[in-house]
N, C-alpha and C positions, 0 to 999 in steps of 0.2 A: 536796870541800867544805872550805873553810877552817875551821880550828878555833881561831878567835881568842877563846878563852874568857876572856881578860883584860879585855875591854871592859866597863866599868862607869862610866858617865858621867851627869852630871845638871847641870841649871841651872834657875833660876827665870825665868819670863817672864809678864808681865801683859798686854801688848798685842803680838800676833804677827800679821803681815799674811798674807793668803792665799798670796802667793808664798813667803814665808818658811816657811809650813806645808808647802807642796809640797816645798821643799828639805829640811826636817827629815824628813818621811816617807820621802823617797827615800834617806836615809842611816840609816834604822833607828830614828829617834827617835819616841817617843810621849809623851803627857802625861796626867797625872791632875791636874785643876785647873791651877794654875800651876807644877806640878812636872814638868819635862821630863826624860826619861830614855831611856837605851838600855843594855842589858846583854845579854851573850851566854850567861849561864848562871844558872839558878835553883837555889839550895840546897834540897833536900828530904830527907825522912827516908830515901828509897830511894837517896840518893846524888846527886841533882840531875838537871836537865834542860837540854838545849841549846836555846836560844831561836832561833826562825826567824821573822823579820819576813816578812809575806806581803802581796802585792797582786795584784789582778786587772787584767790588761790588758783593758779593756772591749771593745776592738775584736775580741778573740779569744774573748769569752764566748759560750757557747751553753748553753741549758738541757739538762740530762740528763733521761732518762726518770724517774729517781727524784725530781728536782726538780720536774718537771711534776706528779708525784703529790702532792708537798708543797703546791704551789699549789692543786691541786684540793681537798685535804683541808682547807685553810683558807679556802676561798672564802666561808665564812659569816662571816668576820671583817671588821670595818671598819678601814681603815687611815687614820690622820690624821697629816699631816706639818706641823709648825709650828716656830717658834723654840723652842729648848730651855728648859725650866723644871723646877724641882724643887718638888714639893708633897707633902702627906701621903700621897696615894694611891700615888705612885711610891716614896716612902720605905718604905711598908708592903710593897709588892711586892718591893723590894730585900731587905728583911729575910727574906721567904720564900725568895727566890731564893738567898741566900747559904747556906742550909741544905744546898745541893748539895755544898759543899766541906768537906773534913776538915782541910785545911792552909791556912795563910795566909788565914784567914777575916777579911774586913774588918769593921770596927766599924759604919760608917755610909756611906750614899750620898755623904756629903760627903767621904769619903776620895778620891773620884774627880772631884768637881765643885765649882766655886765657887758661891756663892749667885746669881751671874749667869751661868749657863752658856751663854747665847745669844751673849754678847759677850766674856767674859773666860775664857781668854786669847785666844780667837779666835771667829769666827762658827760657831755650831753649831745644828743642827736636831735635832728628836726625831721618831722614827717610832713611833707608838703603835698598838697592835693591840687592838681591843675586840670582845668577844662581847656584843652588846647594849650595856649600860652598864658592863659589867665589863671593867676593864683587865687584859689577859693578858700583854702584853709591851711593852717599850720599848727602842729602840736610839737612842743619842745619837751623832750624826753630825757631825763637823767638816767644814766646807766650805772648800776651798782655791781656788786659781785654776784648776787643771787636774785636781784630784783631790779625793776625799772620803775620810774615814777614820772608822771606828767607834771611839769612845772606850770605850764599855762598853755591854753589852746585859744586860737583866734580863728574866726571864720566869717565869711561874707554874710551879712545879715539879710541880704535880699534872696538868699538861697535856703530859706528855712525848710522848705519841703524836702530837702535832701537829708535832713537830720545829720548834719555834718559833725556835730559834737559826738554823736553815737558812732559815726563812721570812723572818726579819728581814734576813738577808744578801741574799736575793732582792729584797726591797723596797728595800734600800739600793742595790743594783745598778740597779734600775729607775729610782730617783730620780736616781742619778748619770748614767745614760744620758740621761735627760730634760734634765739640766742641761748636757749636752755635755762631760762630764768624760772624761779619758783613762784615769785609774786610780781604782780603789777599793781602799782598804786595810782588810781585815777585822781587822787586829791581829796579835798574835803567836800562834804555835802552838809546839809543841816537836817536835824530831826524834823523841823518844820518844812512845809512846801517852799520851793525856791526854784531859781533858774537851773540849779544843779541836780534836779531830781532825775535827769536822764542817767546820771552815774549810778543810780540805785537799781537799775533794771538789768543787771548782769548776773548770770549764774556763777557760783563760786565766790560770791561777794562776802566779805567780812568787814566788821566795823570795830574800832577801838573805843572802849568805854572809859579810856584813860587809866585803866588798870590792866586789861587783857583784851585780846582779840576774840570776837564772837561771830558766829554765823549771822548773816543778815538776810531777812526775808521781807521783800517789799509788801506793803499792805495796800 
């Protein structure tokens, strides 16, 4: 694996086309609002973590036994997909969700989204999960020409037994397949163990070593 830990780049973008988004994702870029970035290392109190951009080659994706259990566990939830919006309910869920983190804790949901997340800087959907009328989780999903990419996911921290992070990825994969996409990007994880390890447990997974994409096998 290449150790290009010197990568730390960013730019601002207000209107980015679907094909441009595909190109950026394929080269390890992500964005929060209009701030586009890619970096190979995160400084932390334990010395830091090496960033791994991830994507799923949808033609190679197959449900695992454990993922089938997650689907069954959450069959009582209602899934709604529509253009992305930010409202008080999602902001309150975000504030509960961020209590999971002890470092780099964000201030606001607007650290990650513009006031018009459905169109600025690119087209984006939201995948909302409800138990009755109660919002349990939301994933914000950018839509490119041939790929989709999760921007950020938030979920109710009191519902850990549901594996809502995994369930949101499964719903994102299903939507991406329905749209005829080639790739789905679940975001970054780290080489080292972290809160994001659930992203590493999907078939068809690839990682970007900052030069090329390679198949990933969980250890």
